[in-house]
Backbone as CSV, one residue per row, in Angstrom:
resi,resn,N_x,N_y,N_z,CA_x,CA_y,CA_z,C_x,C_y,C_z
1,MET,-198.069,-96.661,50.383,-197.606,-95.514,51.108,-196.348,-95.093,50.565
2,ALA,-196.375,-93.883,50.276,-194.960,-93.157,49.809,-193.996,-93.092,50.848
3,THR,-192.809,-93.371,50.370,-191.661,-93.121,51.286,-190.747,-91.968,50.924
4,LEU,-190.250,-91.349,51.934,-189.354,-90.166,51.647,-187.928,-90.494,51.666
5,HIS,-187.134,-90.256,50.745,-185.927,-90.526,50.569,-185.032,-89.206,50.842
6,ALA,-184.026,-89.347,51.713,-183.055,-88.276,51.861,-182.140,-87.752,50.736
7,PRO,-182.120,-86.684,50.528,-181.336,-86.418,49.225,-179.846,-86.752,49.391
8,GLU,-179.427,-87.155,48.248,-178.137,-87.608,48.254,-177.061,-86.420,48.294
9,ALA,-176.085,-86.688,49.151,-175.029,-85.568,49.366,-174.186,-85.436,48.010
10,PRO,-173.966,-84.310,47.757,-173.091,-84.225,46.431,-171.796,-84.960,46.513
11,ARG,-171.503,-85.539,45.438,-170.189,-86.191,45.450,-169.098,-85.081,45.302
12,PRO,-168.085,-85.219,45.967,-166.859,-84.279,45.982,-166.163,-84.434,44.557
13,THR,-166.092,-83.515,44.019,-165.423,-83.400,42.664,-163.859,-83.411,42.759
14,ALA,-163.170,-84.179,42.056,-161.743,-84.250,42.124,-161.087,-82.847,41.593
15,PRO,-160.037,-82.378,42.394,-159.560,-81.101,41.954,-158.968,-81.046,40.541
16,ARG,-159.216,-80.101,39.836,-158.566,-80.101,38.634,-157.105,-80.077,38.684
17,ALA,-156.424,-81.007,38.038,-155.147,-81.147,38.054,-154.506,-80.050,37.004
18,LEU,-153.400,-79.412,37.489,-152.657,-78.517,36.654,-152.189,-79.201,35.380
19,THR,-152.239,-78.707,34.295,-151.812,-79.111,33.084,-150.273,-79.318,33.131
20,PRO,-149.678,-80.385,32.710,-148.120,-80.461,32.753,-147.587,-79.367,31.879
21,HIS,-148.201,-79.016,30.841,-147.552,-78.008,29.875,-147.473,-76.729,30.598
22,ARG,-148.646,-76.265,31.315,-148.549,-75.086,32.135,-147.462,-75.047,33.130
23,GLY,-147.362,-76.134,33.970,-146.406,-76.129,35.163,-144.856,-76.358,34.402
24,ARG,-144.758,-76.933,33.353,-143.573,-76.870,32.771,-142.963,-75.520,32.328
25,GLY,-143.865,-74.868,31.732,-143.450,-73.522,31.168,-143.205,-72.338,32.196
26,THR,-143.883,-72.601,33.419,-143.482,-71.723,34.515,-142.250,-72.011,35.046
27,ARG,-141.726,-73.298,34.986,-140.349,-73.590,35.522,-139.230,-73.220,34.471
28,VAL,-139.550,-73.446,33.134,-138.663,-73.271,31.998,-138.126,-71.864,32.017
29,VAL,-138.945,-70.911,31.911,-138.593,-69.589,31.746,-137.593,-68.988,32.767
30,PRO,-137.964,-69.138,34.227,-137.001,-68.693,35.182,-135.594,-69.487,35.000
31,THR,-135.735,-70.730,34.646,-134.481,-71.451,34.442,-133.685,-70.914,33.338
32,LEU,-134.214,-70.734,32.216,-133.466,-70.035,30.986,-132.987,-68.837,31.438
33,VAL,-133.749,-67.917,32.128,-133.208,-66.554,32.678,-131.891,-66.689,33.462
34,LEU,-131.920,-67.684,34.292,-130.749,-68.026,35.323,-129.733,-68.347,34.412
35,LEU,-129.831,-69.411,33.549,-128.762,-69.903,32.818,-128.161,-68.778,31.908
36,LEU,-128.952,-67.893,31.494,-128.483,-66.796,30.557,-127.604,-65.914,31.668
37,GLY,-128.084,-65.569,32.647,-127.325,-64.679,33.603,-125.958,-65.535,33.977
38,ALA,-125.966,-66.702,34.230,-124.821,-67.415,34.422,-123.808,-67.403,33.471
39,VAL,-124.234,-67.606,32.161,-123.328,-67.454,31.001,-122.802,-66.187,30.851
40,TYR,-123.695,-65.194,31.093,-123.094,-63.643,30.808,-122.138,-63.584,31.902
41,CYS,-122.117,-64.014,33.157,-121.082,-63.633,34.264,-119.933,-64.678,34.084
42,LEU,-120.000,-65.752,33.694,-119.011,-66.698,33.757,-118.088,-66.827,32.457
43,VAL,-118.696,-66.445,31.345,-117.826,-66.653,30.131,-116.696,-65.700,30.009
44,PRO,-116.870,-64.421,30.642,-115.516,-63.593,30.678,-114.444,-64.222,31.693
45,VAL,-115.004,-64.787,32.683,-113.873,-65.289,33.690,-113.376,-66.614,33.039
46,ALA,-114.230,-67.398,32.312,-113.676,-68.535,31.553,-112.696,-68.189,30.587
47,TRP,-113.037,-67.071,29.851,-111.915,-66.770,28.736,-110.642,-66.213,29.389
48,VAL,-110.556,-65.428,30.503,-109.498,-65.059,31.136,-108.715,-66.248,31.637
49,LEU,-109.384,-67.091,32.235,-108.582,-68.431,32.672,-107.974,-69.175,31.548
50,ILE,-108.713,-69.153,30.423,-108.027,-70.041,29.374,-106.957,-69.145,28.602
51,ALA,-107.280,-67.829,28.509,-106.373,-66.928,27.713,-105.002,-66.867,28.451
52,SER,-105.094,-67.166,29.985,-103.857,-67.126,30.615,-102.948,-68.235,30.268
53,THR,-103.359,-69.399,29.698,-102.752,-70.559,29.351,-102.045,-70.302,27.943
54,LYS,-102.409,-69.322,27.385,-101.716,-69.096,25.902,-100.644,-68.416,25.802
55,SER,-99.697,-68.696,25.109,-98.496,-67.923,24.766,-98.863,-66.672,23.979
56,PRO,-98.048,-65.636,23.883,-98.284,-64.376,23.181,-98.674,-64.827,21.655
57,GLY,-98.002,-65.548,21.088,-98.409,-65.936,19.675,-99.841,-66.598,19.522
58,GLU,-100.073,-67.544,20.496,-101.367,-68.022,20.602,-102.500,-67.078,20.894
59,LEU,-102.232,-66.246,21.809,-103.186,-65.211,22.133,-103.624,-64.288,21.110
60,PHE,-102.731,-64.062,20.178,-103.075,-62.802,19.127,-103.411,-63.573,17.987
61,SER,-103.074,-64.942,17.572,-103.379,-65.522,16.394,-104.740,-65.909,16.142
62,THR,-105.283,-66.528,17.358,-106.745,-66.946,17.075,-107.386,-66.642,18.443
63,PHE,-108.802,-66.735,18.270,-109.711,-66.503,19.387,-110.554,-67.634,19.709
64,THR,-110.052,-68.622,20.515,-110.810,-69.675,20.782,-110.705,-70.016,22.337
65,PHE,-111.607,-70.964,22.700,-111.696,-71.401,24.212,-110.883,-72.562,24.308
66,ALA,-109.958,-72.930,23.402,-109.079,-74.081,23.622,-107.897,-73.693,24.474
67,PRO,-107.594,-74.397,25.352,-106.331,-74.154,26.373,-104.961,-73.973,25.437
68,GLY,-104.193,-73.155,25.851,-102.886,-73.016,25.140,-101.852,-73.798,25.913
69,THR,-100.538,-73.505,25.316,-99.291,-74.334,25.918,-98.418,-73.300,26.708
70,GLY,-98.669,-72.195,27.093,-97.785,-71.164,27.601,-98.017,-70.727,29.006
71,LEU,-98.804,-71.559,29.741,-99.129,-71.138,31.224,-97.967,-71.089,32.064
72,LEU,-97.038,-72.062,32.019,-95.926,-72.117,32.860,-94.996,-70.865,32.566
73,GLN,-94.618,-70.702,31.200,-93.985,-69.566,30.883,-94.424,-68.261,31.077
74,ASN,-95.792,-68.210,31.020,-96.431,-66.810,31.456,-96.161,-66.611,32.979
75,LEU,-96.475,-67.616,33.784,-96.353,-67.367,35.156,-94.902,-67.011,35.498
76,ARG,-93.946,-67.635,34.817,-92.577,-67.198,35.073,-92.371,-65.915,34.794
77,ASP,-92.783,-65.341,33.553,-92.520,-63.976,33.135,-93.222,-63.102,33.967
78,LEU,-94.506,-63.351,34.481,-95.068,-62.564,35.383,-94.484,-62.246,36.601
79,PHE,-94.004,-63.405,37.257,-93.507,-63.173,38.703,-91.970,-62.535,38.430
80,ALA,-91.369,-62.713,37.161,-90.031,-62.039,37.064,-90.065,-60.657,36.535
81,TYR,-91.317,-60.118,36.143,-91.473,-58.737,35.653,-90.942,-57.804,36.769
82,GLY,-90.197,-56.813,36.260,-89.831,-55.751,37.239,-89.182,-56.208,38.665
83,ASP,-88.528,-57.359,38.599,-87.859,-57.958,39.794,-88.896,-58.166,40.748
84,GLY,-89.969,-58.971,40.306,-91.025,-59.251,41.333,-92.004,-58.160,41.563
85,GLN,-92.293,-57.362,40.602,-93.213,-56.196,40.818,-94.738,-56.702,41.099
86,PHE,-95.154,-58.031,40.454,-96.336,-58.431,40.638,-96.488,-58.912,42.244
87,LEU,-95.578,-59.461,42.838,-95.602,-59.931,44.167,-95.838,-58.630,45.115
88,VAL,-95.108,-57.566,44.793,-95.160,-56.364,45.612,-96.650,-55.731,45.370
89,TRP,-97.205,-55.858,44.149,-98.681,-55.473,44.029,-99.568,-56.224,44.761
90,GLY,-99.336,-57.582,44.704,-100.234,-58.615,45.556,-100.256,-58.317,46.936
91,LEU,-98.864,-58.045,47.587,-98.770,-57.792,49.054,-99.494,-56.468,49.413
92,ASN,-99.360,-55.414,48.418,-100.124,-54.137,48.684,-101.784,-54.392,48.717
93,SER,-102.124,-55.162,47.808,-103.557,-55.504,47.924,-104.024,-56.199,49.072
94,LEU,-103.124,-57.285,49.475,-103.505,-57.970,50.666,-103.432,-56.976,51.983
95,VAL,-102.548,-56.025,51.988,-102.588,-55.170,53.129,-103.805,-54.283,53.087
96,PHE,-103.969,-53.697,51.872,-105.328,-52.747,51.662,-106.612,-53.574,51.940
97,ALA,-106.704,-54.805,51.465,-108.030,-55.333,51.678,-108.133,-56.084,52.924
98,GLY,-107.010,-56.732,53.468,-107.089,-57.411,54.628,-107.364,-56.507,55.929
99,ALA,-106.346,-55.538,56.036,-106.554,-54.561,57.041,-107.758,-53.780,56.923
100,GLY,-108.111,-53.238,55.792,-109.260,-52.515,55.653,-110.662,-53.210,55.869
101,ALA,-110.582,-54.522,55.462,-111.714,-55.359,55.782,-112.011,-55.609,57.283
102,VAL,-110.815,-55.810,58.035,-110.958,-56.219,59.462,-111.455,-54.993,60.205
103,LEU,-110.716,-53.683,59.958,-111.172,-52.665,60.652,-112.672,-52.157,60.230
104,SER,-113.014,-52.390,58.936,-114.345,-51.864,58.438,-115.365,-52.860,59.137
105,THR,-114.890,-54.084,59.427,-115.968,-55.062,59.967,-116.216,-54.780,61.343
106,LEU,-115.056,-54.316,62.183,-115.177,-53.937,63.587,-116.087,-52.740,63.865
107,VAL,-115.660,-51.773,62.825,-116.636,-50.503,62.918,-118.125,-50.741,62.579
108,SER,-118.293,-51.554,61.479,-119.550,-51.674,61.037,-120.398,-52.426,62.142
109,THR,-119.746,-53.548,62.719,-120.391,-54.403,63.774,-120.822,-53.450,65.025
110,ALA,-119.907,-52.746,65.463,-120.197,-51.867,66.686,-121.252,-50.813,66.269
111,PHE,-121.179,-50.196,65.108,-122.054,-49.243,64.700,-123.574,-49.834,64.392
112,GLY,-123.574,-50.896,63.723,-124.952,-51.551,63.547,-125.516,-51.928,64.896
113,TYR,-124.729,-52.490,65.773,-125.290,-52.993,67.052,-125.844,-51.778,67.827
114,ALA,-125.227,-50.655,67.722,-125.560,-49.485,68.530,-126.914,-48.997,67.955
115,LEU,-126.989,-48.998,66.773,-128.274,-48.615,65.888,-129.444,-49.610,66.104
116,ALA,-129.110,-50.802,66.394,-130.172,-51.744,66.515,-130.616,-52.000,67.985
117,LYS,-129.854,-51.775,69.047,-130.095,-52.160,70.261,-130.082,-50.925,71.243
118,TYR,-129.847,-49.782,70.913,-129.916,-48.532,71.733,-130.860,-47.534,71.234
119,GLU,-131.439,-46.977,72.275,-132.315,-45.836,72.012,-131.530,-44.552,72.401
120,PHE,-131.577,-43.596,71.415,-130.997,-42.477,71.698,-131.411,-41.357,70.698
121,PRO,-131.362,-40.110,71.039,-132.005,-39.031,70.217,-131.219,-38.978,68.814
122,GLY,-131.936,-38.743,67.797,-131.447,-38.791,66.485,-130.947,-40.126,65.835
123,ARG,-131.352,-41.268,66.454,-130.901,-42.549,65.945,-131.704,-42.710,64.530
124,ASP,-132.879,-42.416,64.356,-133.341,-42.506,62.981,-132.726,-41.712,61.925
125,ALA,-132.340,-40.362,62.330,-131.547,-39.581,61.473,-130.262,-40.179,60.974
126,VAL,-129.650,-40.631,61.943,-128.345,-41.374,61.672,-128.437,-42.637,60.864
127,PHE,-129.567,-43.441,61.061,-129.844,-44.441,60.175,-130.156,-44.077,58.844
128,TYR,-130.895,-42.998,58.605,-131.304,-42.629,57.177,-130.182,-41.942,56.592
129,ALA,-129.179,-41.406,57.295,-127.972,-40.860,56.635,-127.137,-42.089,56.204
130,VAL,-126.998,-43.279,56.889,-126.369,-44.352,56.559,-127.034,-44.835,55.101
131,LEU,-128.309,-44.765,55.105,-128.965,-45.294,54.071,-128.603,-44.439,52.849
132,GLY,-128.512,-43.165,53.075,-128.059,-42.309,52.014,-126.714,-42.636,51.558
133,GLY,-125.817,-42.935,52.345,-124.528,-43.314,51.998,-124.438,-44.509,51.126
134,VAL,-125.367,-45.591,51.554,-125.474,-46.743,50.659,-125.740,-46.486,49.129
135,LEU,-126.737,-45.521,48.986,-127.168,-45.013,47.631,-126.173,-44.141,47.062
136,LEU,-125.223,-43.449,47.696,-124.260,-42.732,47.014,-123.222,-43.480,46.262
137,PRO,-122.921,-43.411,45.110,-121.808,-44.154,44.329,-120.546,-43.720,44.780
138,GLY,-119.650,-44.652,45.211,-118.217,-44.398,45.597,-117.362,-43.579,44.654
139,ILE,-117.645,-43.636,43.506,-116.847,-42.795,42.636,-117.000,-41.426,42.684
140,THR,-118.233,-40.893,43.334,-118.432,-39.579,43.466,-117.543,-39.133,44.639
141,LEU,-117.015,-39.873,45.492,-116.298,-39.581,46.529,-114.715,-39.399,46.388
142,ALA,-114.308,-39.927,45.140,-112.769,-40.121,45.118,-112.155,-38.883,45.040
143,ILE,-112.576,-37.961,44.463,-111.903,-36.668,44.327,-112.036,-35.887,45.581
144,PRO,-113.168,-35.769,46.248,-113.130,-35.119,47.562,-112.258,-35.744,48.603
145,GLN,-112.095,-37.140,48.498,-111.326,-37.941,49.463,-109.887,-37.411,49.112
146,TYR,-109.511,-37.375,47.858,-108.118,-37.023,47.363,-107.806,-35.642,48.069
147,LEU,-108.715,-34.732,47.946,-108.503,-33.344,48.262,-108.352,-33.279,49.776
148,LEU,-109.037,-34.121,50.515,-108.983,-34.117,51.993,-107.784,-34.707,52.292
149,MET,-107.289,-35.828,51.688,-106.021,-36.569,52.017,-104.718,-35.482,51.685
150,THR,-104.956,-34.638,50.749,-103.957,-33.802,50.464,-103.775,-32.842,51.362
151,LYS,-104.922,-32.230,51.991,-104.958,-31.326,53.012,-104.289,-31.736,54.441
152,ILE,-104.372,-33.007,54.661,-103.879,-33.452,55.952,-102.482,-34.147,55.681
153,GLY,-102.028,-34.090,54.397,-100.596,-34.639,54.127,-100.384,-36.134,53.963
154,LEU,-101.654,-36.852,53.589,-101.543,-38.267,53.462,-101.734,-38.888,52.108
155,ALA,-101.923,-37.948,51.195,-102.005,-38.383,49.918,-100.769,-38.926,49.356
156,GLY,-100.915,-40.146,48.686,-99.877,-40.826,48.065,-99.372,-41.886,48.960
157,SER,-99.757,-42.022,50.378,-99.397,-43.084,51.387,-100.371,-44.235,51.275
158,TYR,-100.005,-45.247,52.142,-100.937,-46.228,52.290,-102.245,-45.877,53.073
159,TRP,-102.108,-45.033,53.835,-103.141,-44.476,54.629,-104.292,-43.694,53.754
160,SER,-103.931,-43.286,52.750,-104.939,-42.523,51.813,-105.804,-43.578,51.239
161,VAL,-105.312,-44.809,51.068,-106.310,-45.826,50.431,-107.034,-46.603,51.735
162,LEU,-106.357,-46.812,52.758,-106.789,-47.623,53.940,-107.854,-46.859,54.575
163,LEU,-107.750,-45.691,54.908,-108.774,-44.871,55.723,-110.173,-44.865,55.219
164,PRO,-110.170,-44.431,53.911,-111.584,-44.381,53.240,-112.314,-45.680,53.126
165,SER,-111.500,-46.793,53.504,-112.184,-48.073,53.274,-112.802,-48.684,54.494
166,ILE,-112.442,-47.862,55.600,-112.779,-48.363,57.011,-114.195,-48.160,57.195
167,ILE,-114.843,-46.989,56.821,-116.301,-46.767,56.847,-117.046,-47.222,55.640
168,SER,-117.929,-48.311,55.970,-118.844,-48.758,54.879,-120.180,-48.709,55.287
169,PRO,-120.989,-47.735,54.574,-122.286,-47.636,54.887,-123.162,-48.791,54.684
170,PHE,-122.713,-49.773,53.666,-123.569,-50.892,53.401,-123.313,-51.750,54.636
171,GLY,-121.926,-51.950,55.013,-121.580,-52.921,56.021,-122.239,-52.479,57.425
172,ILE,-122.381,-51.259,57.531,-123.305,-50.680,58.920,-124.643,-51.103,58.753
173,TYR,-125.115,-50.993,57.586,-126.624,-51.280,57.472,-126.820,-52.729,57.446
174,LEU,-126.020,-53.507,56.976,-126.075,-55.113,57.055,-126.051,-55.438,58.479
175,SER,-124.933,-54.968,59.217,-124.682,-55.103,60.753,-126.060,-54.880,61.482
176,ARG,-126.580,-53.664,61.196,-127.704,-53.237,61.965,-129.069,-54.101,61.696
177,VAL,-129.106,-54.695,60.509,-130.251,-55.496,60.221,-129.923,-56.987,60.913
178,TYR,-128.779,-57.359,60.769,-128.452,-58.647,61.251,-128.499,-58.734,62.927
179,ALA,-127.922,-57.504,63.441,-128.141,-57.475,64.870,-129.494,-57.288,65.345
180,SER,-130.346,-56.827,64.667,-131.856,-56.667,65.004,-132.459,-58.033,65.132
181,ALA,-132.005,-58.997,64.367,-132.705,-60.260,64.159,-131.969,-61.296,64.924
182,ALA,-130.661,-61.187,65.043,-129.843,-62.214,65.749,-129.501,-62.104,67.139
183,VAL,-129.682,-60.803,67.842,-129.293,-60.612,69.185,-130.706,-60.303,69.808
184,PRO,-131.222,-61.174,70.687,-132.472,-61.040,71.398,-132.165,-59.881,72.593
185,THR,-133.129,-58.979,72.586,-132.992,-57.838,73.601,-133.209,-58.429,74.984
186,GLU,-133.808,-59.568,75.088,-134.045,-60.236,76.533,-132.682,-60.802,76.955
187,THR,-131.842,-61.309,76.065,-130.646,-61.802,76.427,-129.785,-60.548,76.838
188,LEU,-129.725,-59.539,76.361,-129.015,-58.409,76.752,-129.422,-57.858,77.973
189,GLU,-130.820,-57.870,78.291,-131.293,-57.379,79.649,-130.978,-58.344,80.715
190,ALA,-131.030,-59.567,80.456,-130.614,-60.573,81.399,-129.053,-60.406,81.912
191,ALA,-128.144,-60.188,80.759,-126.676,-59.866,81.102,-126.581,-58.601,81.960
192,ARG,-127.341,-57.493,81.628,-127.452,-56.308,82.529,-127.810,-56.795,83.879
193,ILE,-128.822,-57.391,83.999,-129.255,-57.620,85.340,-128.223,-58.407,86.222
194,ASP,-127.616,-59.334,85.489,-126.450,-59.971,86.200,-125.302,-59.099,86.491
195,GLY,-125.192,-57.914,86.049,-123.967,-57.077,86.587,-123.048,-56.940,85.405
196,ALA,-123.370,-57.362,84.141,-122.337,-57.178,82.986,-122.489,-55.739,82.539
197,GLY,-121.352,-55.179,82.328,-121.309,-53.745,81.781,-121.695,-53.883,80.279
198,GLU,-121.910,-52.605,79.744,-122.236,-52.558,78.333,-121.126,-53.140,77.333
199,TRP,-119.871,-52.894,77.683,-118.784,-53.431,76.848,-118.696,-54.908,77.021
200,ARG,-118.755,-55.469,78.219,-118.807,-56.963,78.292,-119.979,-57.484,77.585
201,THR,-121.286,-56.887,77.801,-122.486,-57.424,77.153,-122.332,-57.426,75.589
202,PHE,-121.589,-56.559,75.129,-121.312,-56.597,73.639,-120.373,-57.519,73.236
203,THR,-119.049,-57.657,73.840,-118.065,-58.454,73.556,-118.396,-60.045,73.835
204,ALA,-119.011,-60.264,74.965,-119.255,-61.622,75.349,-120.541,-62.227,75.038
205,ILE,-121.547,-61.337,74.761,-122.917,-61.798,74.501,-123.379,-61.603,72.983
206,ALA,-123.074,-60.298,72.653,-123.474,-59.999,71.244,-122.647,-60.478,70.110
207,VAL,-121.370,-60.194,70.380,-120.349,-60.573,69.289,-120.533,-61.991,69.007
208,PRO,-120.532,-62.903,69.771,-120.629,-64.517,69.259,-121.992,-64.585,68.327
209,MET,-122.903,-63.965,68.731,-124.204,-64.165,67.808,-123.903,-63.473,66.598
210,LEU,-123.190,-62.433,66.487,-123.014,-61.659,65.253,-121.795,-62.119,64.372
211,VAL,-121.286,-63.427,64.581,-120.080,-63.739,63.858,-120.509,-64.128,62.500
212,PRO,-121.484,-64.549,61.997,-121.835,-65.021,60.737,-122.088,-63.739,59.852
213,GLY,-122.730,-62.679,60.543,-122.949,-61.336,59.935,-121.532,-60.747,59.585
214,MET,-120.708,-60.897,60.669,-119.271,-60.260,60.672,-118.607,-60.800,59.626
215,VAL,-118.622,-62.097,59.382,-118.032,-62.777,58.271,-118.481,-62.305,56.909
216,THR,-119.846,-62.135,56.836,-120.299,-61.525,55.520,-119.844,-60.279,55.296
217,VAL,-119.859,-59.243,56.218,-119.248,-58.081,55.996,-117.855,-58.208,55.647
218,PHE,-117.129,-58.874,56.278,-115.702,-59.055,55.975,-115.546,-59.390,54.522
219,MET,-116.121,-60.455,54.200,-116.137,-60.932,52.834,-116.419,-59.916,51.727
220,LEU,-117.482,-59.245,51.986,-117.955,-58.068,51.006,-116.949,-57.027,50.968
221,GLN,-116.337,-56.666,52.104,-115.343,-55.465,52.158,-114.062,-56.087,51.468
222,PHE,-113.553,-57.269,51.914,-112.374,-57.593,51.282,-112.435,-57.747,49.843
223,VAL,-113.581,-58.245,49.205,-113.613,-58.301,47.677,-113.711,-56.879,47.251
224,GLY,-114.444,-56.033,47.803,-114.640,-54.691,47.191,-113.294,-53.869,47.425
225,ILE,-112.507,-54.039,48.302,-111.221,-53.370,48.388,-110.315,-53.965,47.366
226,TRP,-110.281,-55.272,47.461,-109.408,-56.130,46.599,-109.642,-55.539,45.013
227,ASN,-110.791,-55.482,44.621,-111.123,-55.093,43.191,-111.322,-53.567,43.096
228,ASN,-110.992,-52.894,44.026,-111.171,-51.393,43.969,-109.990,-50.790,42.928
229,PHE,-110.461,-49.961,42.029,-109.516,-49.386,41.273,-109.255,-47.978,41.124
230,LEU,-110.516,-47.283,41.198,-110.429,-45.653,41.262,-109.685,-45.190,42.418
231,LEU,-109.936,-45.506,43.609,-109.332,-44.822,44.711,-107.924,-44.992,44.941
232,PRO,-107.318,-46.208,44.734,-105.867,-46.186,44.748,-105.152,-45.606,43.370
233,PHE,-105.980,-45.628,42.237,-105.390,-44.918,41.077,-105.323,-43.387,41.312
234,VAL,-106.428,-42.906,41.997,-106.473,-41.367,42.308,-105.256,-41.010,43.362
235,MET,-105.208,-41.740,44.417,-104.487,-41.621,45.623,-103.003,-41.816,45.338
236,LEU,-102.584,-42.802,44.713,-101.094,-43.181,44.463,-100.398,-42.862,43.402
237,SER,-99.147,-42.598,43.636,-98.320,-42.076,42.391,-97.221,-43.016,42.395
238,ASP,-96.761,-43.645,43.420,-95.522,-44.426,43.365,-96.009,-45.811,42.949
239,GLU,-95.343,-46.448,41.834,-95.626,-47.744,41.358,-95.453,-48.831,42.411
240,ARG,-94.566,-48.693,43.218,-94.229,-49.756,44.272,-95.356,-49.797,45.452
241,ARG,-96.327,-48.885,45.427,-97.547,-48.982,46.300,-98.740,-49.358,45.604
242,TYR,-98.617,-49.705,44.263,-99.869,-49.939,43.645,-100.400,-51.168,44.110
243,PRO,-101.939,-51.401,44.276,-102.313,-52.818,44.241,-102.446,-53.525,42.968
244,LEU,-102.910,-54.575,42.891,-103.035,-55.507,41.624,-103.832,-54.716,40.597
245,THR,-105.055,-54.048,40.940,-105.870,-53.546,40.005,-105.109,-52.390,39.236
246,VAL,-104.492,-51.572,39.844,-103.778,-50.424,39.262,-102.326,-50.935,38.594
247,GLY,-101.878,-51.787,39.165,-100.592,-52.430,38.515,-100.988,-53.230,37.201
248,LEU,-101.910,-53.958,37.314,-102.266,-54.643,35.881,-102.780,-53.537,34.827
249,TYR,-103.402,-52.372,35.288,-103.815,-51.347,34.462,-102.458,-50.850,33.736
250,THR,-101.453,-50.527,34.575,-100.191,-50.040,33.772,-99.577,-50.992,33.024
251,LEU,-99.789,-52.320,33.168,-99.320,-53.398,32.182,-100.054,-53.221,30.881
252,LEU,-101.541,-53.010,30.935,-102.212,-52.891,29.779,-101.724,-51.521,28.988
253,ALA,-101.439,-50.483,29.832,-101.203,-49.243,29.102,-99.860,-49.339,28.485
254,LYS,-98.802,-50.030,28.952,-97.577,-50.217,28.418,-97.656,-51.372,27.330
255,GLY,-98.702,-52.011,27.328,-98.834,-53.048,26.284,-99.113,-52.643,24.885
256,SER,-99.508,-51.278,24.716,-99.477,-50.702,23.382,-98.301,-50.709,22.585
257,GLY,-97.211,-50.417,23.495,-95.878,-50.401,22.888,-95.056,-51.718,22.943
258,GLU,-95.572,-52.698,23.763,-94.915,-53.859,23.895,-96.068,-54.897,24.043
259,PRO,-96.499,-55.493,23.028,-97.647,-56.457,23.038,-97.432,-57.618,23.961
260,ALA,-96.027,-58.048,24.375,-96.034,-59.245,25.252,-96.515,-58.949,26.531
261,LEU,-96.603,-57.641,27.087,-97.202,-57.284,28.330,-98.600,-57.632,28.484
262,TYR,-99.371,-57.684,27.213,-100.687,-58.167,27.350,-100.901,-59.564,28.002
263,SER,-99.986,-60.353,27.546,-100.071,-61.828,28.093,-99.944,-61.758,29.561
264,LEU,-98.931,-60.938,30.116,-98.709,-60.776,31.591,-99.868,-60.161,32.254
265,ALA,-100.663,-59.257,31.639,-101.777,-58.708,32.148,-102.801,-59.683,32.379
266,VAL,-103.066,-60.458,31.298,-104.165,-61.430,31.365,-103.906,-62.478,32.296
267,VAL,-102.601,-63.147,32.444,-102.309,-64.034,33.377,-102.237,-63.559,34.909
268,GLY,-101.952,-62.158,34.924,-102.002,-61.561,36.294,-103.497,-61.419,36.658
269,ALA,-104.365,-61.175,35.746,-105.761,-61.076,36.078,-106.199,-62.408,36.652
270,ALA,-105.788,-63.423,36.049,-106.397,-64.809,36.340,-105.713,-65.189,37.621
271,ALA,-104.461,-64.821,38.006,-103.883,-65.113,39.313,-104.458,-64.309,40.307
272,SER,-104.871,-63.051,40.130,-105.609,-62.208,41.171,-106.846,-62.836,41.602
273,ILE,-107.365,-63.711,40.955,-108.755,-64.287,41.292,-108.455,-65.346,42.407
274,VAL,-107.406,-66.014,42.378,-107.265,-67.124,43.310,-107.259,-66.891,44.736
275,PRO,-106.684,-65.702,45.176,-106.961,-65.435,46.621,-108.387,-65.237,47.031
276,LEU,-109.237,-64.564,46.079,-110.704,-64.584,46.426,-111.393,-65.947,46.469
277,ILE,-111.004,-66.755,45.642,-111.527,-68.061,45.841,-111.068,-68.870,46.935
278,ALA,-109.924,-68.683,47.406,-109.393,-69.211,48.475,-110.034,-68.823,49.850
279,LEU,-110.220,-67.489,49.840,-110.904,-66.726,50.938,-112.358,-67.322,51.016
280,LEU,-113.127,-67.423,49.947,-114.466,-67.737,49.912,-114.541,-69.189,50.561
281,LEU,-113.653,-70.040,50.106,-113.625,-71.508,50.556,-113.289,-71.563,52.006
282,LEU,-112.444,-70.746,52.507,-112.242,-70.576,53.861,-113.233,-70.238,54.746
283,LEU,-113.970,-69.299,54.174,-115.075,-68.564,55.153,-116.318,-69.189,55.062
284,GLN,-116.607,-70.154,54.054,-118.006,-70.611,53.888,-118.353,-71.490,54.871
285,ARG,-117.369,-71.932,55.771,-117.844,-73.005,56.967,-118.538,-72.115,57.970
286,PHE,-118.263,-70.916,58.059,-119.025,-69.923,59.055,-120.562,-69.965,58.693
287,TRP,-120.809,-69.656,57.394,-122.241,-69.674,56.827,-122.770,-71.122,57.272
288,ARG,-122.174,-72.173,56.832,-122.636,-73.467,57.070,-123.054,-73.781,58.479
289,LEU,-122.136,-73.389,59.486,-122.453,-73.521,60.915,-123.536,-72.723,61.303
290,ASP,-123.820,-71.486,60.697,-125.000,-70.744,61.084,-126.251,-71.421,60.670
291,LEU,-126.162,-72.062,59.332,-127.357,-72.793,58.891,-127.582,-74.038,59.800
292,ILE,-126.687,-74.672,60.196,-126.738,-75.782,61.070,-127.416,-75.435,62.383
293,SER,-126.787,-74.290,63.084,-127.377,-73.989,64.263,-128.829,-73.552,64.182
294,GLY,-129.081,-72.919,63.026,-130.429,-72.531,62.887,-131.404,-73.668,62.799
295,GLY,-130.992,-74.725,62.158,-131.755,-75.944,61.915,-131.959,-76.679,63.356
296,LEU,-130.963,-76.621,64.219,-131.074,-77.293,65.551,-131.959,-76.477,66.328
297,LYS,-131.859,-75.233,66.390,-132.890,-74.349,67.066,-134.210,-74.561,66.742
298,GLY,-134.475,-74.721,65.444,-135.775,-74.944,64.990,-136.475,-76.279,65.285
C-alpha cells in the first residue's frame, strides 16, 4: 500500500554576508574625505601657532613646523607695541563681540519665538524675508550701512559697528526652528489658562527651554563679530577703536617697511584665537546638559 509523504518545508537559506572588502571600502572613503578636510582646516592654524614661537630670524630663514625659541620675546614685543595697542584692540573686540552677541541673541530669541508660536497676518512673508537675509552676503551690506551711519552721524563711532551686528537673520532663523521644536504649544496654553500673561509666559516658560539654542546663537554671533573685518574696516578711522582683525591688518600693512612687525602680526593672530577657545570650553557644558536632559526624557 502506497504511503503519502508530506513535502518537506524548504530549508531557510542563510543570508548572504556582506563581503568584508565592500564594507571596508564604504567606510574608508568617507574617513579619508574627513581626514583631508581636517588637515585642510587645521594645518593653517597649526602653522600660525608654531610660527608665533619663532623669532623674526627663524621665521624668515626657514619654513618648517618645528617650534622656535622666540615665543616669550614675541609676546613681550606684542603687548609693548604702541604702548599696549594690542590690548586696546582686544578690548574693542571684546566690546563689539560681547555686547553685539548678547543683544543679537536676545533679539533673535524673541523674534524667532514670535515667528514660531504666534499666528499673525504676514508671518510667512516675514519668515521668507528672514530667509532672504540669510542668503544675502554680508559684504554687500557694508557700503549701504556706512552711508546710513554717515547720514545719522554715527560713522566712526563704536555704535557704527555694534548696531549692524544686533540683527542676525541666521540667528532669527535658528531661533525660530529651535523654538518650534523645543517649546510645546500645550505648555504655553496651560500657562495662559493659569493666568500668565504673554511676557511672563515667554520669560518664565519659553526662555528656560530655549537656553541651549540661545547659547548656540550667542556663540555663532560672538565668533562672527570677533572675526569680522570688513565692517569695522569700513566704519572706523581711529586706530584706537580698531578691533583685533583691523589692528592686525595694520601691522601687516606696516610690515612691508618694517619686517619685524610680521612676527607681531603672527603672534597676535595666535593670541586672538585664545578667547574663542576659552569661550567654547566655557559654553559647551550647556550643550552637554541639553543632551543629558534629552536622554532622561527619552
